[in-house]
C-alpha positions as CSV (number, residue, x, y, z in Angstrom):
1,M,53.7,19.2,-43.4
2,D,54.5,22.9,-43.2
3,G,52.7,23.5,-46.5
4,L,49.5,21.8,-45.2
5,L,49.6,23.9,-42.0
6,S,50.1,27.1,-44.1
7,K,47.0,26.3,-46.2
8,L,45.0,25.5,-43.0
9,R,46.0,28.9,-41.6
10,S,44.9,30.7,-44.8
11,L,41.6,28.9,-44.9
12,D,38.7,31.4,-44.1
13,A,35.1,30.3,-44.6
14,Y,34.0,33.9,-44.1
15,P,36.4,36.2,-45.9
16,K,36.7,39.7,-44.4
17,V,35.8,42.7,-46.4
18,N,38.4,45.4,-46.6
19,E,37.5,48.3,-44.3
20,D,37.9,50.7,-47.2
21,F,34.7,49.3,-48.7
22,Y,32.3,49.7,-45.7
23,S,31.4,52.2,-43.1
24,R,30.1,51.8,-39.5
25,T,26.8,53.4,-38.6
26,L,24.7,53.8,-35.4
27,S,21.8,51.9,-36.9
28,G,24.0,49.0,-37.9
29,G,25.3,48.7,-34.4
30,A,21.8,48.8,-32.9
31,I,20.7,46.1,-35.3
32,T,23.7,43.9,-34.4
33,L,23.0,44.3,-30.6
34,A,19.3,43.6,-31.1
35,S,19.9,40.6,-33.2
36,S,22.4,39.2,-30.8
37,F,20.0,39.7,-27.9
38,I,17.1,38.0,-29.8
39,M,19.3,35.0,-30.7
40,L,20.5,34.6,-27.1
41,L,16.9,34.8,-25.9
42,L,15.7,32.2,-28.4
43,F,18.6,29.9,-27.5
44,V,17.8,30.1,-23.7
45,S,14.1,29.6,-24.4
46,E,14.6,26.5,-26.6
47,L,17.1,25.1,-24.1
48,R,14.7,25.5,-21.2
49,L,11.8,24.0,-23.3
50,Y,14.0,21.0,-24.1
51,L,15.2,20.4,-20.5
52,H,11.7,20.7,-18.9
53,A,8.7,18.4,-19.6
54,V,5.5,20.0,-20.8
55,T,2.3,18.9,-19.1
56,E,-0.9,18.9,-21.1
57,T,-4.1,18.3,-19.2
58,T,-7.1,16.7,-21.0
59,L,-10.4,15.4,-19.8
60,R,-11.5,12.0,-21.1
61,V,-14.2,9.4,-20.3
62,D,-12.8,6.6,-18.2
63,T,-13.6,3.4,-20.1
64,S,-11.7,1.1,-17.7
65,R,-14.4,1.1,-15.0
66,G,-14.5,-2.7,-14.9
67,E,-10.8,-3.0,-14.2
68,K,-9.2,-3.3,-10.8
69,L,-7.3,-0.6,-9.0
70,R,-4.1,-1.6,-7.2
71,I,-3.3,-0.2,-3.7
72,N,0.2,-0.5,-2.4
73,F,0.5,0.0,1.4
74,D,3.1,-0.3,4.2
75,I,1.8,0.6,7.6
76,T,3.4,0.2,11.0
77,F,1.3,-0.3,14.2
78,P,3.8,0.0,17.1
79,A,1.4,-1.2,19.8
80,L,-1.0,-3.6,18.0
81,Q,-0.1,-7.3,17.7
82,C,0.0,-9.1,14.4
83,S,-2.1,-12.0,15.6
84,I,-5.2,-9.8,16.2
85,I,-5.2,-7.4,13.3
86,S,-7.2,-7.9,10.1
87,V,-7.8,-6.0,6.8
88,D,-11.2,-5.5,5.3
89,V,-12.2,-4.0,1.9
90,M,-15.7,-2.7,1.1
91,D,-17.2,-0.5,-1.7
92,I,-20.5,1.1,-2.6
93,S,-21.3,-1.6,-5.1
94,G,-21.9,-3.9,-2.2
95,Q,-18.8,-6.1,-2.6
96,E,-16.9,-7.0,0.6
97,H,-13.6,-8.7,1.2
98,L,-13.3,-9.5,4.9
99,D,-10.0,-10.5,6.6
100,V,-8.0,-10.2,3.3
101,K,-5.0,-12.5,3.3
102,H,-3.9,-12.6,-0.4
103,D,-0.8,-10.5,-1.1
104,V,-1.0,-9.1,2.5
105,F,1.8,-9.7,4.9
106,K,2.7,-8.9,8.5
107,Q,6.0,-8.7,10.4
108,R,6.2,-8.7,14.2
109,I,8.2,-5.9,15.7
110,D,9.2,-5.0,19.3
111,A,8.5,-1.8,21.2
112,H,11.5,-0.2,19.6
113,G,10.5,-1.0,16.0
114,N,13.0,-3.8,15.6
115,V,12.0,-6.9,13.7
116,I,11.4,-9.9,15.9
117,A,11.1,-12.7,13.3
118,T,12.0,-12.8,9.6
119,K,9.2,-15.2,8.8
120,Q,6.4,-13.5,6.8
121,D,2.8,-14.7,7.4
122,A,-0.3,-13.7,5.6
123,V,-2.6,-11.5,7.7
124,G,-5.3,-13.4,9.5
125,G,-5.3,-16.3,11.8
126,M,-2.1,-17.5,13.4
127,K,-0.1,-20.3,11.8
128,V,0.2,-23.7,13.4
129,E,2.0,-26.8,12.5
130,K,0.2,-29.0,10.0
131,P,-0.2,-32.1,12.2
132,L,-1.6,-29.9,15.0
133,Q,-3.8,-28.0,12.6
134,H,-5.2,-31.2,11.0
135,H,-6.2,-32.7,14.3
136,G,-7.2,-29.5,16.0
137,G,-4.5,-30.0,18.6
138,R,-5.8,-33.5,19.6
139,L,-3.1,-35.7,18.2
140,E,-4.5,-38.8,20.0
141,H,-7.3,-38.9,17.4
142,N,-7.0,-40.9,14.2
143,E,-7.1,-39.5,10.6
144,T,-10.9,-39.6,10.6
145,Y,-11.2,-37.0,13.3
146,C,-13.7,-34.2,12.6
147,G,-13.7,-31.3,15.0
148,S,-16.9,-29.7,16.2
149,C,-17.9,-26.3,14.9
150,Y,-19.9,-25.7,18.1
151,G,-23.2,-25.1,16.3
152,A,-21.8,-22.9,13.5
153,Q,-21.5,-25.6,10.8
154,E,-23.3,-24.9,7.5
155,S,-23.8,-28.6,6.9
156,P,-23.7,-31.8,9.1
157,E,-20.6,-32.9,7.3
158,Q,-18.6,-29.7,8.0
159,C,-15.5,-30.1,10.2
160,C,-13.6,-27.5,12.2
161,N,-10.2,-29.0,12.9
162,S,-8.5,-25.8,14.0
163,C,-9.2,-22.7,16.0
164,E,-9.2,-20.7,12.8
165,D,-11.8,-23.0,11.3
166,V,-14.1,-22.4,14.3
167,R,-13.6,-18.7,14.3
168,E,-14.3,-18.5,10.6
169,A,-17.5,-20.6,11.0
170,Y,-18.6,-18.2,13.8
171,R,-17.8,-15.2,11.6
172,K,-20.0,-16.5,8.8
173,K,-22.8,-16.9,11.3
174,G,-22.3,-13.5,12.7
175,W,-21.4,-14.8,16.1
176,G,-18.6,-13.7,18.4
177,V,-16.2,-16.1,20.2
178,S,-16.6,-15.0,23.8
179,N,-14.3,-17.5,25.5
180,P,-11.7,-19.2,23.2
181,D,-10.7,-21.6,26.1
182,S,-14.1,-23.1,25.9
183,I,-13.3,-24.2,22.3
184,D,-11.2,-27.4,22.3
185,Q,-9.3,-26.4,19.2
186,C,-8.4,-22.9,20.4
187,K,-7.3,-24.2,23.8
188,S,-5.1,-27.0,22.4
189,E,-3.4,-24.5,20.0
190,G,-2.8,-22.0,22.8
191,F,-4.7,-19.2,21.2
192,L,-4.9,-17.0,24.2
193,Q,-1.4,-17.8,25.2
194,T,-0.1,-16.6,21.9
195,I,-1.9,-13.3,22.3
196,K,-0.3,-13.0,25.8
197,D,3.1,-13.8,24.5
198,E,2.9,-11.0,21.9
199,E,1.7,-8.4,24.5
200,G,3.7,-5.2,24.0
201,E,4.7,-6.0,20.4
202,G,3.8,-4.1,17.3
203,C,3.2,-5.1,13.7
204,N,4.3,-3.9,10.3
205,I,1.7,-4.7,7.7
206,Y,2.4,-4.3,4.0
207,G,1.2,-5.7,0.7
208,I,-1.2,-5.1,-2.2
209,L,-5.0,-4.7,-2.4
210,E,-7.0,-4.9,-5.7
211,I,-10.3,-3.0,-5.5
212,N,-13.0,-1.9,-7.9
213,K,-12.7,1.6,-9.4
214,V,-15.6,2.9,-7.3
215,A,-15.9,4.7,-4.0
216,G,-15.2,2.5,-1.0
217,N,-12.9,2.0,2.0
218,F,-10.4,-0.4,3.4
219,H,-9.5,-0.5,7.0
220,F,-7.2,-2.1,9.5
221,A,-8.8,-3.2,12.8
222,P,-8.4,-5.8,15.5
223,G,-10.6,-8.9,15.4
224,K,-12.5,-10.8,12.8
225,S,-15.3,-8.9,11.1
226,F,-18.8,-10.0,10.1
227,Q,-22.1,-8.5,9.1
228,Q,-24.9,-8.3,11.7
229,S,-28.2,-6.7,10.8
230,N,-26.4,-4.9,7.9
231,V,-23.8,-3.5,10.3
232,H,-20.1,-4.2,10.0
233,V,-18.9,-5.6,13.3
234,H,-15.5,-6.7,14.6
235,D,-15.3,-9.5,17.1
236,L,-13.1,-8.4,19.9
237,L,-14.3,-10.8,22.6
238,P,-11.6,-13.5,22.1
239,F,-8.8,-11.1,23.0
240,Q,-10.2,-10.3,26.4
241,K,-8.9,-6.7,26.3
242,D,-10.7,-3.5,27.2
243,S,-8.9,-1.2,24.7
244,F,-6.5,-1.3,21.7
245,N,-3.8,1.2,20.8
246,L,-4.3,2.0,17.1
247,S,-1.3,4.5,16.8
248,H,0.3,4.0,13.5
249,K,2.6,5.4,10.8
250,I,1.9,5.2,7.1
251,N,5.3,4.3,5.5
252,K,3.8,4.1,2.0
253,L,0.3,4.4,0.5
254,S,0.1,4.6,-3.3
255,F,-2.3,3.7,-6.1
256,G,-1.6,2.0,-9.3
257,E,1.7,0.7,-10.6
258,P,4.7,2.3,-8.9
259,F,6.1,5.2,-10.9
260,P,9.4,7.1,-10.1
261,G,9.0,10.6,-8.9
262,V,5.4,10.4,-7.9
263,I,4.7,12.1,-4.5
264,N,2.1,10.3,-2.4
265,P,0.3,12.7,0.0
266,L,0.0,10.2,2.9
267,D,3.5,8.8,2.8
268,G,5.1,9.4,6.3
269,A,1.7,10.4,7.9
270,Q,1.6,9.5,11.6
271,W,-1.2,9.3,14.1
272,I,-0.9,8.8,17.9
273,Q,-3.8,7.6,20.0
274,H,-3.8,9.5,23.3
275,S,-6.9,8.0,24.8
276,S,-8.1,4.5,25.5
277,Y,-10.3,4.5,22.5
278,G,-9.8,6.1,19.1
279,M,-10.2,5.8,15.3
280,A,-8.2,7.5,12.5
281,Q,-9.8,8.1,9.1
282,Y,-8.2,9.3,5.9
283,F,-10.1,10.5,2.9
284,V,-8.3,10.1,-0.5
285,K,-9.7,11.0,-3.9
286,G,-7.8,9.4,-6.8
287,C,-7.9,10.3,-10.5
288,S,-6.5,8.1,-13.1
289,H,-3.7,9.6,-15.3
290,C,-1.6,8.6,-18.3
291,I,2.0,9.7,-18.8
292,H,3.5,9.7,-22.3
293,S,7.2,10.4,-22.9
294,P,8.0,12.9,-25.6
295,K,8.7,11.3,-29.0
């Protein structure tokens, strides 16, 4: 064992030259210092390049124009009830999606922002029990009951067995529901009473929208929307209110698939309505991008 350690101590991969065979010069020292500095500089530079990603920007033709763009949103309205708010999507190609419900959810909250109920409902008309919805609130009728659409039916065979059916038929006609209590289905389902019960509540709306990759807009507003003389109109008559508080906070608003580290400019944006009437608008211009990890 001692012999092995002795051989290990005598091992020298770079044997030293006897000092009698070389001389120290000023130029040699300067070259040594310069070489050491250059090697240190190269080491730091390569280490920094390795630890930091390099961004290369290129301009390409977007060939995915026919594909859909995903919008992820989470917005809180502290003074607007869930039962009256709707989401509409429109673009310059003429496509419209009114009162969007697919992949859009709402959560009732109180004046302090606390969740009132854990049940999640799609945005739009209020939910009612199936037996009540089937009979339009008139359970004394038999299975063949067909509720009236109050002149808004598209065909003689069309039935409106719920308040939501009547409101939807009116929306397609471009009519407003001035007095819900005059509609048997709405009165039986307690449409106005539900709105009164939610007075003072707020709403947290979140979900996903899929839109065309063209200029357009999506908005949150009270009331069902319809087109009247090529004008986008929201029916506010059923709620019997003079004004609505549209104060809100954008918890999240992003485009495309979620990606870690991306900073969304409107996240955390807040708008307070100080007058009886108001409208907030945000203009966002998005550019598609591809991220490739280094090989």
